[in-house]
KOLFI-916640 format. One line per 2 residues: number of its first residue (from 0); their letters; for each residue x, y, z of C-alpha. Coordinates in steps of 0.2 Angstrom, whole numbers. Example, Ala and Ser with C-alpha at 12.3 -4.5 7.8 and 13.67 -1.06 7.14 Angstrom:
# residues 2
0> as> 62:-22:39 ~ 68:-5:36
This chain:
# residues 165
0> mt> -124:-15:-66 ~ -120:-29:-55
2> pp> -107:-23:-41 ~ -92:-34:-42
4> gs> -93:-50:-32 ~ -110:-50:-30
6> ep> -123:-63:-39 ~ -132:-57:-54
8> rw> -150:-56:-55 ~ -154:-72:-64
10> ld> -169:-72:-75 ~ -183:-83:-70
12> ed> -191:-95:-81 ~ -206:-83:-87
14> dr> -194:-69:-88 ~ -180:-80:-99
16> et> -195:-85:-110 ~ -201:-67:-113
18> wv> -183:-60:-115 ~ -179:-73:-129
20> al> -197:-70:-138 ~ -192:-51:-137
22> ar> -175:-53:-144 ~ -180:-65:-158
24> ll> -193:-51:-161 ~ -179:-37:-162
26> mr> -169:-47:-173 ~ -182:-53:-186
28> lp> -195:-39:-188 ~ -181:-27:-194
30> ta> -175:-40:-206 ~ -193:-44:-212
32> ld> -197:-26:-215 ~ -180:-23:-224
34> tq> -184:-37:-235 ~ -200:-29:-242
36> lq> -194:-12:-244 ~ -179:-19:-252
38> rd> -191:-30:-264 ~ -204:-17:-267
40> sg> -194:0:-267 ~ -176:-4:-268
42> ls> -173:4:-252 ~ -166:-3:-236
44> hf> -175:1:-220 ~ -161:12:-214
46> ey> -162:23:-231 ~ -181:23:-229
48> gv> -179:29:-211 ~ -168:43:-217
50> la> -180:48:-231 ~ -194:48:-219
52> gl> -185:58:-206 ~ -181:71:-219
54> se> -198:71:-224 ~ -205:75:-208
56> ad> -192:89:-205 ~ -195:107:-209
58> eg> -193:110:-228 ~ -186:92:-228
60> tl> -170:98:-221 ~ -159:91:-206
62> rm> -141:92:-200 ~ -133:76:-202
64> se> -130:74:-184 ~ -148:76:-180
66> la> -153:65:-194 ~ -140:51:-188
68> vy> -150:52:-170 ~ -167:51:-179
70> an> -161:36:-190 ~ -153:28:-175
72> gs> -137:26:-185 ~ -119:33:-183
74> ls> -112:47:-193 ~ -101:36:-203
76> rl> -116:24:-207 ~ -128:39:-211
78> sr> -114:48:-222 ~ -112:32:-233
80> av> -132:30:-234 ~ -134:48:-239
82> ar> -121:47:-252 ~ -131:31:-260
84> le> -146:42:-259 ~ -136:57:-267
86> rr> -131:46:-282 ~ -149:43:-285
88> gw> -154:61:-284 ~ -164:58:-269
90> vt> -155:68:-256 ~ -142:82:-257
92> rr> -130:89:-245 ~ -124:107:-241
94> pd> -116:117:-228 ~ -128:124:-214
96> pa> -128:142:-218 ~ -131:146:-198
98> dg> -114:136:-195 ~ -102:130:-208
100> ry> -96:117:-196 ~ -112:107:-199
102> tl> -120:98:-215 ~ -137:98:-220
104> av> -146:84:-228 ~ -160:89:-240
106> lt> -174:78:-247 ~ -176:82:-266
108> dk> -192:82:-274 ~ -187:65:-283
110> gr> -184:58:-265 ~ -200:63:-258
112> av> -208:55:-274 ~ -199:38:-270
114> lv> -204:39:-252 ~ -222:42:-256
116> ea> -221:27:-267 ~ -214:16:-255
118> vp> -226:20:-239 ~ -240:12:-243
120> gh> -231:-5:-245 ~ -222:-2:-230
122> ve> -237:3:-220 ~ -245:-14:-226
124> av> -230:-24:-220 ~ -233:-16:-203
126> nr> -249:-20:-202 ~ -248:-38:-208
128> lv> -233:-42:-197 ~ -237:-33:-180
130> fd> -256:-25:-179 ~ -265:-38:-188
132> sl> -260:-51:-174 ~ -265:-39:-160
134> tt> -281:-33:-152 ~ -284:-14:-151
136> aq> -280:-16:-131 ~ -265:-26:-135
138> ar> -257:-13:-147 ~ -261:0:-133
140> ql> -251:-10:-121 ~ -237:-14:-133
142> ra> -235:5:-136 ~ -235:8:-116
144> ia> -222:-6:-114 ~ -210:-1:-128
146> gr> -212:18:-120 ~ -207:11:-103
148> il> -192:1:-111 ~ -187:16:-122
150> da> -185:28:-106 ~ -174:15:-96
152> vd> -164:13:-113 ~ -163:32:-114
154> ae> -159:35:-97 ~ -146:22:-97
156> ag> -138:31:-112 ~ -141:48:-103
158> mt> -153:54:-114 ~ -169:64:-110
160> pk> -184:53:-112 ~ -196:60:-126
162> pg> -213:64:-119 ~ -226:51:-123
164> p> -244:53:-128
């Protein structure tokens, strides 16, 4: 944060061009992935993230609050998405038996089957849009760069950075 009355640190031309490229990527890549998932699987990218998060959890079950963090969405956005997934029979909700103040989201067998069917097309899109354009060394650099930026974002938000590979 710039102290009051002081001049902001302006971006030089190289940094500005890098920032513009990154900002465009951050806007356009999720849209491209969402388009592929909608077209091929009838899922939004957010819904795919919800199903994927549940599939990686023990017994396909997470507290809604934990799932919201995983899916990078607010509880209200997650609740609306899970309601849509429930109507399709892909997820169920139930009270957490360990603490009834929480609600658990549970991936159903039908939801797991939908995810399994969606994964190949999504992975192909990720390969086509991201990795096919990069060398192996560039992909490693991208991972390291993304990790450093995520650490800074997490620190700004007061989150503990996750250990990297």
